[in-house]
MITI-933613 format. One record per residue (C-alpha): x, y, z. Coordinates in steps of 0.5 Angstrom, whole numbers, plus 500, padded with zeros to 3 digits. Example, Ala and Ser with C-alpha at 12.3 -4.5 7.8 and 13.67 -1.06 7.14 Angstrom:
<finus>
<finu x="525" y="491" z="516"/>
<finu x="527" y="498" z="514"/>
</finus>
This chain:
<finus>
<finu x="808" y="920" z="644"/>
<finu x="802" y="925" z="646"/>
<finu x="802" y="931" z="642"/>
<finu x="797" y="936" z="639"/>
<finu x="798" y="937" z="632"/>
<finu x="795" y="943" z="629"/>
<finu x="795" y="944" z="622"/>
<finu x="789" y="947" z="620"/>
<finu x="787" y="955" z="620"/>
<finu x="780" y="956" z="618"/>
<finu x="779" y="963" z="619"/>
<finu x="780" y="965" z="611"/>
<finu x="777" y="959" z="609"/>
<finu x="771" y="960" z="613"/>
<finu x="769" y="967" z="611"/>
<finu x="770" y="965" z="603"/>
<finu x="766" y="959" z="604"/>
<finu x="761" y="962" z="607"/>
<finu x="760" y="968" z="602"/>
<finu x="761" y="963" z="596"/>
<finu x="755" y="959" z="599"/>
<finu x="750" y="965" z="601"/>
<finu x="751" y="968" z="594"/>
<finu x="749" y="961" z="590"/>
<finu x="742" y="961" z="587"/>
<finu x="741" y="955" z="592"/>
<finu x="744" y="958" z="598"/>
<finu x="748" y="953" z="602"/>
<finu x="753" y="952" z="607"/>
<finu x="757" y="946" z="608"/>
<finu x="755" y="942" z="614"/>
<finu x="763" y="942" z="617"/>
<finu x="761" y="949" z="619"/>
<finu x="756" y="946" z="624"/>
<finu x="761" y="944" z="628"/>
<finu x="764" y="949" z="632"/>
<finu x="765" y="948" z="640"/>
<finu x="757" y="949" z="641"/>
<finu x="755" y="945" z="635"/>
<finu x="759" y="939" z="637"/>
<finu x="756" y="939" z="644"/>
<finu x="749" y="940" z="641"/>
<finu x="751" y="934" z="636"/>
<finu x="753" y="930" z="642"/>
<finu x="746" y="931" z="645"/>
<finu x="742" y="929" z="639"/>
<finu x="746" y="923" z="639"/>
<finu x="742" y="921" z="646"/>
<finu x="735" y="923" z="644"/>
<finu x="730" y="917" z="643"/>
<finu x="728" y="920" z="636"/>
<finu x="736" y="919" z="633"/>
<finu x="736" y="912" z="632"/>
<finu x="743" y="912" z="628"/>
<finu x="748" y="913" z="634"/>
<finu x="745" y="907" z="639"/>
<finu x="744" y="903" z="633"/>
<finu x="751" y="903" z="630"/>
<finu x="753" y="902" z="637"/>
<finu x="750" y="896" z="638"/>
<finu x="753" y="893" z="631"/>
<finu x="760" y="895" z="634"/>
<finu x="759" y="892" z="640"/>
<finu x="756" y="885" z="637"/>
<finu x="762" y="885" z="632"/>
<finu x="768" y="889" z="635"/>
<finu x="772" y="882" z="636"/>
<finu x="771" y="880" z="629"/>
<finu x="774" y="887" z="627"/>
<finu x="781" y="884" z="631"/>
<finu x="782" y="881" z="625"/>
<finu x="784" y="887" z="621"/>
<finu x="792" y="889" z="621"/>
<finu x="791" y="896" z="624"/>
<finu x="787" y="893" z="630"/>
<finu x="794" y="891" z="632"/>
<finu x="797" y="898" z="630"/>
<finu x="794" y="905" z="629"/>
<finu x="787" y="907" z="629"/>
<finu x="785" y="913" z="625"/>
<finu x="778" y="916" z="627"/>
<finu x="775" y="921" z="622"/>
<finu x="771" y="926" z="626"/>
<finu x="772" y="925" z="633"/>
<finu x="765" y="924" z="636"/>
<finu x="762" y="920" z="641"/>
<finu x="767" y="916" z="645"/>
<finu x="762" y="911" z="647"/>
<finu x="763" y="908" z="640"/>
<finu x="771" y="909" z="640"/>
<finu x="771" y="906" z="647"/>
<finu x="768" y="900" z="644"/>
<finu x="774" y="899" z="639"/>
<finu x="779" y="901" z="643"/>
<finu x="777" y="896" z="649"/>
<finu x="777" y="890" z="644"/>
<finu x="784" y="893" z="640"/>
<finu x="788" y="891" z="646"/>
<finu x="794" y="891" z="642"/>
<finu x="793" y="898" z="639"/>
<finu x="799" y="902" z="639"/>
<finu x="797" y="909" z="636"/>
<finu x="790" y="912" z="637"/>
<finu x="789" y="919" z="632"/>
<finu x="783" y="922" z="632"/>
<finu x="782" y="928" z="627"/>
<finu x="777" y="933" z="627"/>
<finu x="775" y="940" z="625"/>
<finu x="773" y="943" z="632"/>
<finu x="780" y="944" z="636"/>
<finu x="777" y="944" z="643"/>
<finu x="772" y="939" z="642"/>
<finu x="778" y="934" z="639"/>
<finu x="782" y="936" z="645"/>
<finu x="777" y="934" z="650"/>
<finu x="775" y="927" z="647"/>
<finu x="783" y="926" z="646"/>
<finu x="784" y="927" z="654"/>
<finu x="778" y="922" z="655"/>
<finu x="782" y="917" z="651"/>
<finu x="788" y="918" z="655"/>
<finu x="785" y="918" z="662"/>
<finu x="782" y="911" z="660"/>
<finu x="788" y="908" z="656"/>
<finu x="794" y="911" z="659"/>
<finu x="799" y="906" z="655"/>
<finu x="796" y="908" z="649"/>
<finu x="799" y="914" z="645"/>
<finu x="794" y="919" z="643"/>
<finu x="796" y="924" z="637"/>
<finu x="790" y="928" z="636"/>
<finu x="790" y="932" z="629"/>
<finu x="786" y="938" z="628"/>
<finu x="784" y="938" z="621"/>
<finu x="779" y="938" z="616"/>
<finu x="779" y="931" z="614"/>
<finu x="774" y="933" z="607"/>
<finu x="781" y="935" z="604"/>
<finu x="787" y="931" z="602"/>
<finu x="790" y="928" z="608"/>
<finu x="797" y="927" z="606"/>
<finu x="799" y="931" z="612"/>
<finu x="797" y="926" z="618"/>
<finu x="803" y="924" z="622"/>
<finu x="803" y="917" z="621"/>
<finu x="808" y="912" z="622"/>
<finu x="810" y="908" z="616"/>
<finu x="811" y="901" z="620"/>
<finu x="805" y="901" z="623"/>
<finu x="798" y="898" z="619"/>
<finu x="792" y="902" z="620"/>
<finu x="785" y="902" z="621"/>
<finu x="781" y="908" z="619"/>
<finu x="775" y="909" z="624"/>
<finu x="769" y="913" z="620"/>
<finu x="763" y="912" z="624"/>
<finu x="756" y="916" z="625"/>
<finu x="754" y="916" z="617"/>
<finu x="758" y="922" z="616"/>
<finu x="760" y="919" z="609"/>
<finu x="752" y="921" z="608"/>
<finu x="754" y="928" z="609"/>
<finu x="757" y="928" z="602"/>
<finu x="754" y="928" z="595"/>
<finu x="756" y="922" z="592"/>
<finu x="762" y="924" z="588"/>
<finu x="764" y="928" z="594"/>
<finu x="764" y="921" z="598"/>
<finu x="768" y="918" z="593"/>
<finu x="773" y="923" z="592"/>
<finu x="774" y="923" z="600"/>
<finu x="775" y="915" z="600"/>
<finu x="780" y="916" z="595"/>
<finu x="783" y="922" z="599"/>
<finu x="783" y="917" z="605"/>
<finu x="786" y="911" z="600"/>
<finu x="792" y="916" z="598"/>
<finu x="794" y="918" z="605"/>
<finu x="793" y="911" z="607"/>
<finu x="794" y="906" z="601"/>
<finu x="794" y="899" z="605"/>
<finu x="789" y="901" z="610"/>
<finu x="783" y="898" z="612"/>
<finu x="776" y="902" z="614"/>
<finu x="770" y="901" z="619"/>
<finu x="765" y="906" z="616"/>
<finu x="758" y="907" z="619"/>
<finu x="753" y="908" z="613"/>
<finu x="745" y="909" z="614"/>
<finu x="740" y="906" z="610"/>
<finu x="734" y="908" z="607"/>
<finu x="727" y="907" z="611"/>
<finu x="721" y="910" z="613"/>
<finu x="720" y="917" z="612"/>
<finu x="717" y="919" z="618"/>
<finu x="722" y="916" z="622"/>
<finu x="727" y="920" z="618"/>
<finu x="724" y="926" z="619"/>
<finu x="723" y="925" z="627"/>
<finu x="730" y="924" z="627"/>
<finu x="732" y="930" z="624"/>
<finu x="727" y="935" z="627"/>
<finu x="726" y="932" z="634"/>
<finu x="720" y="934" z="638"/>
<finu x="725" y="937" z="644"/>
<finu x="728" y="942" z="638"/>
<finu x="735" y="940" z="640"/>
<finu x="737" y="939" z="632"/>
<finu x="733" y="946" z="631"/>
<finu x="738" y="949" z="636"/>
<finu x="744" y="945" z="633"/>
<finu x="742" y="948" z="626"/>
<finu x="741" y="955" z="628"/>
<finu x="747" y="955" z="632"/>
<finu x="750" y="956" z="625"/>
<finu x="747" y="963" z="625"/>
<finu x="750" y="965" z="632"/>
<finu x="757" y="962" z="630"/>
<finu x="757" y="967" z="623"/>
<finu x="754" y="973" z="628"/>
<finu x="760" y="971" z="633"/>
<finu x="766" y="970" z="628"/>
<finu x="764" y="974" z="622"/>
<finu x="760" y="979" z="625"/>
<finu x="754" y="977" z="621"/>
<finu x="747" y="980" z="623"/>
<finu x="742" y="974" z="623"/>
<finu x="736" y="975" z="627"/>
<finu x="735" y="968" z="629"/>
<finu x="728" y="969" z="630"/>
<finu x="727" y="970" z="623"/>
<finu x="730" y="963" z="621"/>
<finu x="727" y="956" z="622"/>
<finu x="730" y="949" z="622"/>
<finu x="727" y="945" z="617"/>
<finu x="728" y="937" z="615"/>
<finu x="726" y="935" z="608"/>
<finu x="726" y="928" z="605"/>
<finu x="729" y="928" z="598"/>
<finu x="726" y="922" z="595"/>
<finu x="730" y="922" z="588"/>
<finu x="737" y="923" z="592"/>
<finu x="735" y="918" z="598"/>
<finu x="737" y="924" z="603"/>
<finu x="735" y="928" z="609"/>
<finu x="736" y="935" z="608"/>
<finu x="737" y="940" z="613"/>
<finu x="735" y="948" z="611"/>
<finu x="734" y="954" z="615"/>
<finu x="728" y="958" z="612"/>
<finu x="727" y="965" z="612"/>
<finu x="721" y="967" z="615"/>
<finu x="720" y="974" z="612"/>
<finu x="724" y="978" z="606"/>
<finu x="730" y="981" z="609"/>
<finu x="737" y="983" z="608"/>
<finu x="743" y="981" z="613"/>
<finu x="751" y="983" z="612"/>
<finu x="757" y="979" z="613"/>
<finu x="764" y="980" z="611"/>
<finu x="762" y="987" z="609"/>
<finu x="757" y="984" z="604"/>
<finu x="750" y="984" z="604"/>
<finu x="746" y="978" z="603"/>
<finu x="738" y="978" z="601"/>
<finu x="733" y="973" z="603"/>
<finu x="726" y="972" z="600"/>
<finu x="720" y="970" z="605"/>
<finu x="721" y="962" z="605"/>
<finu x="728" y="962" z="602"/>
<finu x="733" y="957" z="605"/>
<finu x="740" y="956" z="607"/>
<finu x="741" y="949" z="605"/>
<finu x="746" y="946" z="611"/>
<finu x="746" y="939" z="611"/>
<finu x="745" y="933" z="607"/>
<finu x="745" y="926" z="610"/>
<finu x="744" y="920" z="604"/>
<finu x="741" y="914" z="606"/>
<finu x="745" y="908" z="602"/>
<finu x="743" y="901" z="600"/>
<finu x="748" y="896" z="600"/>
<finu x="748" y="896" z="592"/>
<finu x="749" y="904" z="592"/>
<finu x="755" y="904" z="598"/>
<finu x="759" y="899" z="595"/>
<finu x="759" y="902" z="588"/>
<finu x="761" y="909" z="592"/>
<finu x="766" y="905" z="595"/>
<finu x="769" y="902" z="589"/>
<finu x="769" y="909" z="586"/>
<finu x="774" y="911" z="592"/>
<finu x="778" y="905" z="591"/>
<finu x="776" y="901" z="596"/>
<finu x="773" y="893" z="596"/>
<finu x="768" y="891" z="601"/>
<finu x="770" y="886" z="606"/>
<finu x="764" y="885" z="610"/>
<finu x="757" y="888" z="612"/>
<finu x="754" y="888" z="619"/>
<finu x="747" y="891" z="620"/>
<finu x="742" y="891" z="626"/>
<finu x="736" y="886" z="626"/>
<finu x="731" y="892" z="624"/>
<finu x="736" y="893" z="618"/>
<finu x="736" y="901" z="620"/>
<finu x="744" y="902" z="619"/>
<finu x="750" y="898" z="617"/>
<finu x="757" y="898" z="619"/>
<finu x="762" y="896" z="613"/>
<finu x="769" y="893" z="613"/>
<finu x="773" y="896" z="607"/>
<finu x="780" y="894" z="604"/>
<finu x="784" y="899" z="600"/>
<finu x="785" y="896" z="593"/>
</finus>
């Protein structure tokens, strides 16, 4: 069963969402639009940076606990990965789950998804790989799941932290609705030293800045916008009250751009808020999981307490 399921048309939603966000009092663009093909490859580069601790830390936790996750029923059925990213993490579980029948990566970037799925097919020729191009932040009822197979959801990379708390709970509810008897392996970043966080999201090599600014290039390419990249700078800010890193694009001067036939004005110093990355304590994430209809079965972390991988059960 090797097929590519394309179920998401982004064009109309993309332009509407962008214009709505740019007209808000605090200009905002959803972080999901950072991940076109260029953005997806830039993010993969970010995960290899020394300053970016989440990927290597989560990877080490998965490697240490992969055999333990074999107790989950879905490890012998179907694994659904939300936001198909680094194949290194995926391979840790696929190598351990030798009885797995189906691997279903779900991602908004079609070309990136295709590349990732092909790598898995080559590495695991007996595994049915079913990539689904979709925005997993919405309802997931369209996933072509086989009802007779138990499901484990793999949601790595602390992607859950990109959502506001209520949105994160809603996302978990959507997953539970689509897969009501599933278990989940989910990566969650933890609060830590502010300097370490800022460096991780504003690295000295400027890769994260390029990732953020690529969003403006994308708007120019796909929507005919007139952003001058030299007049916008990347900024990472720690918001103590919300326990999150925020990424912004800061206008370096007063200016006006056009997009979708409309004009958008910027004051000097005004920002476009492009991403949140919440850092959750065990208590905070357990509460969000419960609101989303999930019970925490287990929590694994590294020696430094930088990152956690939770195992959840739908209830």
